[in-house]
matplotlib code that plots the C-alpha trace (Angstrom):
import matplotlib.pyplot as plt

x = [-132.1, -129.4, -126.1, -123.0, -120.0, -116.8, -114.5, -111.3, -111.5, -114.0, -116.1, -119.7, -121.6, -125.3, -127.0, -128.0, -130.3, -128.7, -126.0, -126.8, -124.3, -122.3, -119.3, -120.3, -121.2, -118.0, -116.0, -117.6, -116.4, -113.1, -112.8, -110.6, -112.1, -111.0, -113.5, -113.1, -116.3, -118.9, -121.7, -121.5, -119.8, -116.1, -116.4, -113.5, -115.4, -116.9, -116.7, -117.7, -121.4, -120.8, -124.3, -127.4, -129.3, -128.8, -130.6, -129.1, -131.6, -130.0, -128.9, -125.7, -124.2, -121.0, -121.7, -119.7, -118.4, -120.7, -121.4, -119.9, -121.6, -120.7, -120.2, -120.5, -124.2, -125.6, -127.4, -128.9, -132.4, -134.6, -134.0, -131.3, -128.0, -125.2, -121.5, -119.2, -115.7, -113.8]
y = [-99.6, -98.1, -99.5, -97.1, -98.6, -96.8, -98.2, -97.2, -98.7, -101.6, -100.6, -101.1, -99.4, -99.6, -96.1, -95.2, -92.4, -91.2, -89.6, -86.4, -86.8, -89.4, -88.0, -88.5, -92.0, -92.8, -90.9, -93.2, -96.1, -95.2, -93.9, -90.6, -88.6, -84.9, -82.0, -78.7, -76.6, -79.3, -77.0, -77.8, -74.2, -75.3, -78.4, -80.0, -83.2, -83.7, -87.2, -88.8, -90.7, -93.7, -94.9, -94.0, -91.1, -88.7, -85.8, -82.5, -82.3, -79.0, -77.4, -76.1, -73.4, -74.8, -76.5, -79.9, -80.9, -82.6, -86.3, -85.4, -85.2, -83.2, -85.9, -83.3, -82.5, -85.4, -88.6, -91.1, -91.0, -93.4, -97.0, -95.9, -97.8, -95.6, -96.3, -93.6, -93.2, -92.7]
z = [159.3, 157.1, 156.7, 155.9, 154.1, 153.9, 151.1, 152.2, 155.2, 154.4, 157.2, 157.3, 159.9, 161.1, 161.2, 164.7, 165.1, 168.1, 166.1, 164.4, 161.5, 159.6, 160.9, 164.6, 163.8, 162.0, 165.2, 167.6, 165.5, 165.4, 161.9, 161.5, 158.6, 157.9, 159.2, 160.4, 161.3, 161.7, 160.3, 156.6, 156.0, 155.3, 152.9, 154.4, 155.6, 151.9, 150.5, 147.1, 147.5, 145.8, 146.2, 148.3, 149.6, 152.5, 153.9, 155.4, 158.4, 159.6, 156.5, 155.3, 153.8, 151.9, 148.6, 148.1, 144.9, 142.5, 143.6, 147.3, 150.4, 153.8, 156.3, 159.1, 158.6, 156.6, 157.5, 155.4, 154.2, 156.0, 154.9, 152.3, 152.5, 151.6, 150.0, 150.8, 149.4, 152.5]

ax = plt.figure().add_subplot(projection="3d")
ax.plot(x, y, z, "-o")
ax.set_aspect("equal")
plt.show()
């Protein structure tokens, strides 16, 4: 099982496959992170990925900045722990 660490809050949360995205998991654990569209179009949910690997199972049309991920439509690759600067 993967763990996700959010550096600004110093929260470490175990990934749960019941959630469709990192953003949903964060919200369920009372982390307030910016977002707008929830579909990977607007890029307002982008955060720097410090380490780990993600996937976009449902795709996205917005392009995050280099080294960033879109929280609203990404999830960790199986077995990959993440560190997110957020």
